[in-house]
Structures are given as C-alpha cells and as structure tokens.
SEROKE-371648 format. One record per residue (C-alpha): x, y, z; residue in three letters; residue number from 1. Coordinates in steps of 0.5 Angstrom, whole numbers, padded with zeros to 4 digits. Example, Ala and Ser with C-alpha at 12.3 -4.5 7.8 and 13.67 -1.06 7.14 Angstrom:
SEROKE-371648
TORMI  east north    up   r   k
TORMI  0025 -0009  0016 ala   1
TORMI  0027 -0002  0014 ser   2
***
This chain:
SEROKE-371648
TORMI  east north    up   r   k
TORMI  0014 -0012 -0036 met   1
TORMI  0013 -0013 -0028 leu   2
TORMI  0006 -0015 -0027 arg   3
TORMI  0002 -0019 -0021 phe   4
TORMI -0005 -0022 -0020 leu   5
TORMI -0008 -0023 -0013 thr   6
TORMI -0014 -0028 -0012 ala   7
TORMI -0018 -0031 -0006 gly   8
TORMI -0023 -0028 -0001 glu   9
TORMI -0023 -0026  0006 ser  10
TORMI -0026 -0032  0009 his  11
TORMI -0023 -0037  0004 gly  12
TORMI -0018 -0042  0004 pro  13
TORMI -0012 -0037  0003 ser  14
TORMI -0010 -0031 -0001 leu  15
TORMI -0005 -0033 -0008 thr  16
TORMI -0001 -0028 -0012 ala  17
TORMI  0003 -0029 -0018 ile  18
TORMI  0008 -0024 -0020 leu  19
TORMI  0011 -0024 -0027 glu  20
TORMI  0017 -0021 -0030 gly  21
TORMI  0021 -0021 -0024 phe  22
TORMI  0029 -0022 -0025 pro  23
TORMI  0033 -0028 -0024 ser  24
TORMI  0038 -0028 -0019 gly  25
TORMI  0036 -0025 -0013 leu  26
TORMI  0037 -0028 -0006 lys  27
TORMI  0030 -0027 -0003 ile  28
TORMI  0029 -0026  0005 asp  29
TORMI  0023 -0029  0007 ser  30
TORMI  0023 -0027  0014 asp  31
TORMI  0023 -0020  0011 arg  32
TORMI  0017 -0021  0008 ile  33
TORMI  0014 -0024  0014 asn  34
TORMI  0016 -0018  0018 cys  35
TORMI  0012 -0013  0013 glu  36
TORMI  0006 -0018  0013 leu  37
TORMI  0006 -0018  0021 lys  38
TORMI  0007 -0010  0021 ala  39
TORMI  0000 -0010  0016 arg  40
TORMI -0003 -0014  0022 gln  41
TORMI -0001 -0009  0027 ser  42
TORMI -0003 -0002  0030 gly  43
TORMI -0008  0000  0035 tyr  44
TORMI -0015  0000  0032 gly  45
TORMI -0015 -0006  0029 arg  46
TORMI -0020 -0012  0030 asn  47
TORMI -0020 -0019  0033 ser  48
TORMI -0019 -0022  0026 arg  49
TORMI -0011 -0020  0027 gln  50
TORMI -0011 -0025  0033 lys  51
TORMI -0013 -0031  0029 ile  52
TORMI -0009 -0030  0023 glu  53
TORMI -0001 -0030  0023 asn  54
TORMI  0000 -0028  0016 asp  55
TORMI  0006 -0032  0013 lys  56
TORMI  0008 -0033  0006 val  57
TORMI  0010 -0039  0002 ser  58
TORMI  0012 -0040 -0005 phe  59
TORMI  0010 -0045 -0010 ser  60
TORMI  0014 -0043 -0016 gly  61
TORMI  0019 -0038 -0019 gly  62
TORMI  0024 -0039 -0013 ile  63
TORMI  0029 -0045 -0012 arg  64
TORMI  0034 -0045 -0007 gly  65
TORMI  0032 -0038 -0004 gly  66
TORMI  0034 -0035 -0011 ile  67
TORMI  0029 -0032 -0016 thr  68
TORMI  0029 -0036 -0023 thr  69
TORMI  0026 -0031 -0027 gly  70
TORMI  0019 -0035 -0028 gly  71
TORMI  0013 -0033 -0025 pro  72
TORMI  0013 -0033 -0017 ile  73
TORMI  0007 -0036 -0014 cys  74
TORMI  0005 -0034 -0007 ile  75
TORMI  0001 -0037 -0002 his  76
TORMI -0002 -0034  0005 ile  77
TORMI -0006 -0038  0009 glu  78
TORMI -0013 -0036  0012 asn  79
TORMI -0013 -0039  0019 lys  80
TORMI -0020 -0036  0020 asp  81
TORMI -0023 -0041  0014 phe  82
TORMI -0024 -0046  0019 asp  83
TORMI -0029 -0042  0022 asn  84
TORMI -0033 -0041  0015 trp  85
TORMI -0032 -0047  0012 arg  86
TORMI -0040 -0048  0011 glu  87
TORMI -0041 -0041  0009 val  88
TORMI -0034 -0041  0004 met  89
TORMI -0034 -0048  0001 thr  90
TORMI -0031 -0048 -0005 ile  91
TORMI -0035 -0054 -0008 glu  92
TORMI -0041 -0057 -0005 gly  93
TORMI -0047 -0054 -0002 glu  94
TORMI -0047 -0047  0002 ile  95
TORMI -0050 -0047  0009 asn  96
TORMI -0050 -0040  0012 thr  97
TORMI -0052 -0039  0019 pro  98
TORMI -0057 -0033  0020 lys  99
TORMI -0052 -0029  0024 glu 100
TORMI -0047 -0029  0018 lys 101
TORMI -0053 -0027  0012 ile 102
TORMI -0051 -0021  0009 val 103
TORMI -0058 -0017  0008 asp 104
TORMI -0056 -0010  0008 thr 105
TORMI -0051 -0005  0004 phe 106
TORMI -0046 -0001  0007 arg 107
TORMI -0046  0006  0005 pro 108
TORMI -0039  0007  0003 gly 109
TORMI -0037  0000  0001 his 110
TORMI -0037 -0004 -0005 ala 111
TORMI -0044 -0008 -0003 asp 112
TORMI -0049 -0004 -0007 leu 113
TORMI -0045 -0003 -0014 ala 114
TORMI -0042 -0010 -0014 gly 115
TORMI -0048 -0013 -0012 thr 116
TORMI -0052 -0010 -0018 leu 117
TORMI -0046 -0010 -0023 lys 118
TORMI -0045 -0018 -0022 tyr 119
TORMI -0052 -0020 -0021 gly 120
TORMI -0051 -0023 -0015 his 121
TORMI -0056 -0026 -0010 lys 122
TORMI -0052 -0026 -0004 asp 123
TORMI -0048 -0019 -0002 val 124
TORMI -0043 -0024  0001 arg 125
TORMI -0040 -0025 -0006 glu 126
TORMI -0038 -0018 -0006 val 127
TORMI -0036 -0017  0001 ile 128
TORMI -0031 -0023  0001 glu 129
TORMI -0027 -0020 -0005 arg 130
TORMI -0028 -0013 -0004 ala 131
TORMI -0025 -0014  0003 ser 132
TORMI -0018 -0011  0005 ala 133
TORMI -0016 -0017  0007 arg 134
TORMI -0013 -0018  0000 glu 135
TORMI -0008 -0013  0001 thr 136
TORMI -0004 -0018  0005 ala 137
TORMI -0002 -0021 -0002 ala 138
TORMI  0000 -0014 -0004 arg 139
TORMI  0004 -0013  0002 val 140
TORMI  0008 -0020  0000 ala 141
TORMI  0009 -0017 -0007 ile 142
TORMI  0011 -0011 -0005 gly 143
TORMI  0016 -0014  0000 ala 144
TORMI  0019 -0018 -0006 leu 145
TORMI  0020 -0011 -0010 cys 146
TORMI  0023 -0007 -0004 gln 147
TORMI  0028 -0013 -0004 gln 148
TORMI  0030 -0012 -0011 leu 149
TORMI  0030 -0004 -0010 leu 150
TORMI  0034 -0005 -0004 asn 151
TORMI  0039 -0009 -0008 his 152
TORMI  0040 -0002 -0012 phe 153
TORMI  0041  0002 -0005 glu 154
TORMI  0034  0005 -0006 ile 155
TORMI  0031  0006  0001 glu 156
TORMI  0024  0006  0004 phe 157
TORMI  0020  0009  0010 ala 158
TORMI  0013  0009  0011 ala 159
TORMI  0009  0013  0017 his 160
TORMI  0002  0016  0019 val 161
TORMI  0002  0023  0019 val 162
TORMI -0005  0024  0021 gln 163
TORMI -0012  0021  0024 val 164
TORMI -0018  0024  0024 gly 165
TORMI -0016  0032  0026 glu 166
TORMI -0010  0030  0030 val 167
TORMI -0004  0032  0026 lys 168
TORMI  0004  0030  0026 ala 169
TORMI  0009  0034  0022 pro 170
TORMI  0011  0031  0016 ser 171
TORMI  0018  0028  0016 lys 172
TORMI  0019  0029  0008 ala 173
TORMI  0026  0033  0011 asp 174
TORMI  0028  0027  0016 phe 175
TORMI  0035  0026  0014 glu 176
TORMI  0036  0018  0016 asp 177
TORMI  0030  0014  0013 leu 178
TORMI  0032  0008  0017 asn 179
TORMI  0032  0012  0023 asn 180
TORMI  0025  0014  0021 leu 181
TORMI  0022  0007  0021 asn 182
TORMI  0025  0006  0027 glu 183
TORMI  0022  0011  0031 leu 184
TORMI  0015  0010  0027 ala 185
TORMI  0016  0002  0029 ser 186
TORMI  0016  0004  0037 gln 187
TORMI  0009  0007  0036 ser 188
TORMI  0002  0003  0036 glu 189
TORMI  0000  0007  0031 ile 190
TORMI  0006  0008  0026 leu 191
TORMI  0007  0015  0028 cys 192
TORMI  0014  0017  0029 ala 193
TORMI  0012  0023  0033 asp 194
TORMI  0011  0020  0040 lys 195
TORMI  0007  0026  0043 ser 196
TORMI  0002  0026  0037 val 197
TORMI  0002  0018  0037 ser 198
TORMI -0001  0018  0044 ala 199
TORMI -0006  0023  0042 glu 200
TORMI -0008  0019  0036 ile 201
TORMI -0009  0013  0041 ile 202
TORMI -0014  0017  0045 asp 203
TORMI -0018  0019  0039 leu 204
TORMI -0019  0012  0037 ile 205
TORMI -0021  0010  0044 lys 206
TORMI -0026  0015  0044 arg 207
TORMI -0029  0014  0037 thr 208
TORMI -0029  0006  0039 trp 209
TORMI -0033  0007  0045 ser 210
TORMI -0038  0011  0040 glu 211
TORMI -0039  0006  0035 gly 212
TORMI -0035  0010  0029 asp 213
TORMI -0029  0010  0025 ser 214
TORMI -0023  0014  0023 leu 215
TORMI -0019  0015  0017 gly 216
TORMI -0012  0019  0016 gly 217
TORMI -0006  0020  0012 val 218
TORMI  0000  0016  0011 val 219
TORMI  0007  0019  0008 glu 220
TORMI  0011  0015  0004 ile 221
TORMI  0019  0017  0003 leu 222
TORMI  0024  0014 -0002 val 223
TORMI  0031  0015 -0003 asp 224
TORMI  0037  0014 -0008 asn 225
TORMI  0032  0013 -0014 leu 226
TORMI  0036  0014 -0021 pro 227
TORMI  0034  0020 -0025 val 228
TORMI  0029  0019 -0031 gly 229
TORMI  0024  0013 -0028 leu 230
TORMI  0018  0014 -0032 gly 231
TORMI  0017  0019 -0038 ser 232
TORMI  0014  0025 -0041 tyr 233
TORMI  0013  0023 -0048 ala 234
TORMI  0007  0019 -0046 his 235
TORMI  0001  0020 -0041 trp 236
TORMI  0001  0013 -0039 asp 237
TORMI  0008  0012 -0037 arg 238
TORMI  0009  0018 -0033 arg 239
TORMI  0011  0016 -0026 ile 240
TORMI  0007  0020 -0022 asp 241
TORMI  0000  0018 -0026 gly 242
TORMI  0003  0011 -0025 gln 243
TORMI  0004  0012 -0017 leu 244
TORMI -0003  0015 -0016 ala 245
TORMI -0007  0009 -0020 gln 246
TORMI -0003  0004 -0015 ala 247
TORMI -0004  0008 -0009 leu 248
TORMI -0012  0010 -0011 met 249
TORMI -0013  0002 -0012 ser 250
TORMI -0012  0001 -0004 ile 251
TORMI -0018  0000 -0001 his 252
TORMI -0021  0007  0002 ala 253
TORMI -0016  0011 -0001 ile 254
TORMI -0019  0018 -0004 lys 255
TORMI -0014  0022 -0005 ala 256
TORMI -0006  0022 -0007 ile 257
TORMI -0001  0028 -0006 glu 258
TORMI  0006  0029 -0009 val 259
TORMI  0011  0033 -0005 gly 260
TORMI  0007  0040 -0003 asp 261
TORMI  0001  0038 -0008 gly 262
TORMI -0005  0041 -0004 phe 263
TORMI -0001  0047 -0001 glu 264
TORMI  0002  0048 -0008 ala 265
TORMI -0004  0050 -0011 cys 266
TORMI -0005  0056 -0007 ser 267
TORMI  0002  0059 -0008 lys 268
TORMI  0005  0063 -0013 pro 269
TORMI  0010  0059 -0018 gly 270
TORMI  0016  0063 -0014 ser 271
TORMI  0014  0059 -0008 gln 272
TORMI  0013  0052 -0011 val 273
TORMI  0018  0050 -0016 his 274
TORMI  0025  0048 -0014 asp 275
TORMI  0031  0052 -0016 ala 276
TORMI  0037  0049 -0019 ile 277
TORMI  0044  0050 -0017 tyr 278
TORMI  0051  0048 -0019 glu 279
TORMI  0053  0042 -0016 ser 280
TORMI  0057  0042 -0009 thr 281
TORMI  0061  0038 -0005 glu 282
TORMI  0055  0035 -0001 asp 283
TORMI  0051  0033 -0008 thr 284
TORMI  0051  0026 -0009 lys 285
TORMI  0056  0023 -0014 asp 286
TORMI  0050  0022 -0019 ser 287
TORMI  0047  0029 -0019 leu 288
TORMI  0051  0034 -0023 pro 289
TORMI  0047  0039 -0020 tyr 290
TORMI  0044  0041 -0013 ser 291
TORMI  0037  0044 -0010 arg 292
TORMI  0036  0047 -0003 lys 293
TORMI  0028  0045 -0003 thr 294
TORMI  0024  0039 -0006 asn 295
TORMI  0017  0042 -0006 arg 296
TORMI  0016  0037 -0012 ala 297
TORMI  0017  0031 -0008 gly 298
TORMI  0022  0028 -0013 gly 299
TORMI  0018  0028 -0019 ile 300
TORMI  0018  0033 -0025 glu 301
TORMI  0015  0032 -0032 gly 302
TORMI  0013  0025 -0030 gly 303
TORMI  0020  0023 -0028 met 304
TORMI  0024  0022 -0022 thr 305
TORMI  0029  0028 -0022 asn 306
TORMI  0034  0025 -0016 gly 307
TORMI  0031  0028 -0010 ser 308
TORMI  0027  0024 -0005 arg 309
TORMI  0020  0022 -0007 leu 310
TORMI  0015  0024 -0002 val 311
TORMI  0008  0021 -0003 leu 312
TORMI  0002  0022  0002 arg 313
TORMI -0004  0018  0001 ala 314
TORMI -0011  0020  0004 tyr 315
TORMI -0015  0014  0007 met 316
TORMI -0023  0015  0009 lys 317
TORMI -0026  0012  0015 pro 318
TORMI -0028  0005  0014 ile 319
TORMI -0035  0004  0012 pro 320
TORMI -0037 -0001  0017 thr 321
TORMI -0040  0002  0023 leu 322
TORMI -0042 -0001  0030 val 323
TORMI -0047  0004  0030 lys 324
TORMI -0049  0003  0023 gly 325
TORMI -0052  0008  0018 leu 326
TORMI -0058  0008  0014 asn 327
TORMI -0059  0004  0008 ser 328
TORMI -0063 -0001  0005 ile 329
TORMI -0064 -0009  0005 ser 330
TORMI -0063 -0014  0000 phe 331
TORMI -0066 -0017 -0004 pro 332
TORMI -0073 -0013 -0001 glu 333
TORMI -0069 -0006 -0002 leu 334
TORMI -0073 -0003  0004 lys 335
TORMI -0070  0002  0009 ser 336
TORMI -0066 -0002  0014 lys 337
TORMI -0060  0000  0018 lys 338
TORMI -0053 -0003  0015 ala 339
TORMI -0051 -0009  0018 arg 340
TORMI -0045 -0009  0022 tyr 341
TORMI -0039 -0015  0021 glu 342
TORMI -0033 -0015  0025 arg 343
TORMI -0029 -0009  0023 ser 344
TORMI -0023 -0004  0024 asp 345
TORMI -0024  0002  0028 val 346
TORMI -0018  0005  0024 cys 347
TORMI -0013  0001  0020 ala 348
TORMI -0009  0007  0018 ile 349
TORMI -0002  0004  0020 ser 350
TORMI -0004 -0002  0016 ala 351
TORMI -0005  0003  0010 cys 352
TORMI  0002  0006  0011 ala 353
TORMI  0005 -0001  0010 ile 354
TORMI  0000 -0003  0004 val 355
TORMI  0002  0004  0001 ala 356
TORMI  0009  0003  0001 lys 357
TORMI  0008 -0004 -0002 ser 358
TORMI  0005 -0001 -0008 met 359
TORMI  0010  0004 -0009 thr 360
TORMI  0015 -0001 -0009 ala 361
TORMI  0012 -0005 -0014 phe 362
TORMI  0011  0001 -0019 val 363
TORMI  0018  0003 -0018 leu 364
TORMI  0021 -0004 -0019 ala 365
TORMI  0017 -0004 -0025 arg 366
TORMI  0020  0003 -0028 ala 367
TORMI  0027  0001 -0026 leu 368
TORMI  0026 -0006 -0030 leu 369
TORMI  0023 -0002 -0036 glu 370
TORMI  0029  0003 -0036 lys 371
TORMI  0035 -0001 -0034 phe 372
TORMI  0032 -0008 -0038 gly 373
TORMI  0035 -0015 -0037 gly 374
TORMI  0033 -0021 -0035 asp 375
TORMI  0037 -0022 -0029 ser 376
TORMI  0040 -0018 -0023 val 377
TORMI  0047 -0019 -0026 glu 378
TORMI  0045 -0016 -0033 gln 379
TORMI  0041 -0010 -0029 ile 380
TORMI  0046 -0009 -0025 ser 381
TORMI  0051 -0008 -0031 lys 382
TORMI  0047 -0003 -0034 thr 383
TORMI  0045  0001 -0028 tyr 384
TORMI  0053  0002 -0026 arg 385
TORMI  0054  0005 -0033 lys 386
TORMI  0048  0010 -0032 phe 387
TORMI  0051  0017 -0032 asn 388
TORMI  0048  0023 -0033 leu 389
TORMI  0054  0027 -0035 ser 390
TORMI  0053  0022 -0042 asp 391
TORMI  0046  0026 -0043 ala 392
***
C-alpha cells in the first residue's frame, strides 16, 4: 500500500514527508521535482513569501545512487523564512512572540476557530502554522515522485486554470496533446492556457488586490494512457472516483470536485450524458478493443478507469485571509473584533493546479501498484506488459 505522511509548520525549520510503499528500481530526477516545487510557488497573486523561499527537495532515505531502494523515502524541504521566526517557532526553549505576531482573532473560513477549540490550544498560532497551505509543498514533492513512476508507464498529466472569479476559460478536456497544453499553460502568469482569458484574469486579480479582497477559481486535471480497471466497483472505498475526490478535497480551500461533465450532466437526460460504445477502429489505441466518440464520464465508470482520458476539476474558494478583514471575535476574550491579517495570497489558483495534479498522481500511482503488484519497477513492468483486455 502506497501512503505518505507530512510534518512541519509554515514558519518552522522545514517540511518533511515520508512516502512508504514506493517500488525499487526507479531512477529519480530531482530537477523535475524541483520544477514542480517552483511551479507551486509561481503564479500572479501570490504573496511575498514566495520571494523568500526557493523550495528544493533533499532526500535522507529510500534513494541510493539516484535510484529508489524500496524503503520509505524521506523528503525534506527547508523553510528559509524560519530565520525570521526563530523566537516564535522555536522547537525547544522559551517562546517569545512579538506583539505584531500574536494571533488574537479567528479568521472566518479558516481552521482557526474549530482547530483551537478542538485541541484546546491557548495560542491560535498552533493551528494556523500547521493548517497553512505551505504544507502542500511536501505533497507536491510526493506527487512529483509518483508522476515519474506513472510516466515510466507512459501515463501523462496536464494541469491548468479554467476559471478565476467569474472569468472563465474553455475546458481543454478534448485537447489532443497534453504536453502542448502544459507548454501553453506555462507561458501564462496564472497557468491558463488561453492567452486572452489569462490577461483578463490578471486584471481581475489586480482590482481585487487593490480592494483588499481575495479570489478562488477552478483548475482542470487531465490524465492520458491510464489502463482500464484502476479502482473497483466491488467495494465502496476502492472506487477510484471516491479516492480521487477525497484526495482533492483534502487540499486547502477546495470545496467541490467534478469528474467529466459532472455538474452539467445532472441537468440532462441520459441519452445526452452516457458515452456510447462502438466497435474498435484503426484510430483506437491497441489496448482497447472498442471505441468511443465522447468522454462525458471523464474516464471513470462504475468506480473504475475505463481507458478514456481522465478529466477532473477542483473548485477552490477564495482564501479566507483578507486585508480588509471580516467580522470575527477575539481570542481568548471572545469579543467582537475584525479578523487579523497576516501575509497572504490574493489568489493561489495556479498553485492549486500543481497541488491537485500531485494528489491525483499519488492516488493513481497507488491504484496502479494495487492492480499490477510487485515490489520493483521491473516486476510491475512485467505484469503491466502482460495485461490484455482480450483475456477478460
């Protein structure tokens, strides 16, 4: 079973992640992981923290000579901003928090209130440091490793922004070349593959920034060349769409997930929703003994991948830390007070796309290992090559 844990706080010394169950024998490209980390930090609307950090991954276990050993992979990402927070975030010794860094209110929409009450904290900072989206840097490193494993089996990914506020770009679910789509998206400051819409989104973020407000949006994740049958219809917790939804909903500020035509499909008759199946054609991939003209299901039927492109969308709410503040209450007095502002993004939608792609990669890597088994890449490859739907 592939699984991971992360540890660390936003302004602590570092972030750490341990990935267990990763097969041996895969050559790891650290530069590709660092590129994903850099992409998470990029994007118009991010805060000044991104100018302090230069996230790079380092390993202290599970890799030898650049190749995975099969042991738990231990990942570290340094927090350079810790130098400015040593007295506040000291691991041992007396905590000394300057007045300007004391958290004395709850932010509506954040984990502050419920987290403080749940764990009985005397300091709201205990919550905001761990609940911070800074934690997703560790997830991106994990996801980048999983993408390299899946790339070994020619499984390809794309991630881009399709909406910010009320400004929408067209879905790219039918875009032919995912590598080309990634290239187009990377040319945008907001990771939007549509140039004109990208400019409109940036203008919207500028206006919102000047108003002291924040913005959310929608990201789209596309995956090609997945084998048929990842997941299962037989048990509720093994359905691949359920696993993907849980993983994506675990990302900070995500409030809804869509697979394929999801939201739109519920308002249409079945004849306009389900994907008819036809005999195979010359254009059909060798592994599929059938063909389809549509992909409204987004590559998942009955809790399993069906051989079509995986199409996912994640809906991100606006970040709850606002310059202009919302009505709240103080802590520990519990009296009316405006929510406190601490350095924050205005819009982190481009980072969300990278994190969503990473979590998707983790779930798919876990499902692939479950289906094809093996403790090494060589063993998995043998089983994978033998997989043939004509034997079903």
